[in-house]
C-alpha positions in Angstrom: 0.2 -0.1 0.3 1.4 2.9 -1.1 1.3 6.4 0.8 1.1 9.6 -1.0 4.4 11.3 1.3 3.3 15.1 0.3 0.2 14.3 2.1 2.4 12.9 5.2 2.7 15.3 8.4 5.6 13.8 8.9 7.0 14.2 5.9 6.0 18.2 5.4 7.3 18.8 9.5 10.3 17.1 8.6 11.1 19.5 5.4 10.4 22.2 7.1 13.0 20.9 10.1 15.7 21.1 7.3 15.2 24.1 5.8 15.8 24.7 9.8 18.6 23.4 9.5 20.2 25.0 6.6 19.6 28.7 8.7 21.2 27.6 11.5 24.7 25.8 9.7 24.6 28.7 7.4 26.4 31.4 10.8 28.9 28.4 11.3 32.5 29.0 10.2 33.7 28.4 6.6 36.0 25.9 8.1 33.2 24.0 8.7 31.5 23.9 5.6 33.1 20.6 5.3 32.6 19.4 7.9 29.5 19.8 10.3 28.0 22.0 8.0 28.0 19.0 5.6 27.1 16.5 7.5 23.5 18.0 9.5 22.4 19.3 6.1 22.7 16.3 4.6 21.3 14.2 7.5 18.5 16.6 8.0 17.6 15.9 4.2 18.1 12.5 4.7 14.7 12.6 7.2 12.4 13.6 4.4 14.2 11.8 1.6 13.6 8.5 3.6 10.3 9.5 4.4 9.4 9.9 0.5 11.5 6.9 -0.8 9.9 4.6 2.3 6.3 5.9 1.2 7.1 4.3 -2.2 7.3 0.5 -0.9 4.5 -2.1 -1.4 4.9 -3.3 2.4 3.8 -1.3 6.1 6.9 -3.5 7.1 9.4 -1.9 4.3 8.1 1.7 5.1 8.6 1.0 8.3 12.0 -0.1 7.6 12.7 3.5 6.2 11.3 5.5 9.1 13.3 3.9 11.1 16.6 5.1 9.1 14.7 8.7 8.8 15.0 7.8 13.1 18.5 7.2 12.4 19.3 10.3 11.2 17.3 12.6 13.3 19.8 11.1 16.7 22.7 11.7 14.2 21.6 14.8 14.0 21.2 15.7 17.9 24.8 14.7 18.3 25.8 16.6 15.7 24.1 19.8 17.3 25.3 19.0 20.6 29.1 19.3 19.5 28.2 22.1 17.3 27.1 23.6 20.6 30.3 22.4 22.9 32.0 24.6 19.7 30.6 27.6 20.6 28.8 27.7 16.9 25.0 27.9 17.8 23.8 29.8 21.5 22.5 27.3 24.3 19.3 29.2 23.2 18.9 28.7 20.0 19.7 24.9 20.5 17.1 23.9 22.8 14.6 25.4 20.3 16.0 23.3 17.5 16.6 20.0 20.0 12.8 20.8 20.5 11.7 21.0 17.2 13.6 17.7 16.3 12.2 15.7 19.3 8.7 16.8 18.0 9.7 15.5 14.7 11.2 12.1 16.3 7.7 11.4 17.6 5.8 12.2 15.0 7.6 9.6 12.8 7.7 7.0 15.4 3.9 7.5 16.4 2.8 6.9 12.9 5.6 4.0 12.3 3.8 2.3 14.8 0.9 2.5 13.2 2.5 1.2 10.3 3.3 -2.5 12.4 
């Protein structure tokens, strides 16, 4: 059963989150262009991309596997954001805000995934 990913709230929300990551990393030092900036952007793009790819699968089990990959990317982002904060690339207030958004994305994906199994 294929899902229309553009209609899924988890896809819309994760896409919005991805844009926020791009905003935040645009303020990182140029020296991080191929480091944390690249890693964070790649992982944030991975979330809506895996939701879209998984939605094309014809079994819920396959779709759930792609959602698990998306969740893995989210935890990768959390680690990279904490490191970015340690390096003072983002403020504590910005970190708290973006981690709250990330937590919301993770919860939404997890809840949706539980409906597939």
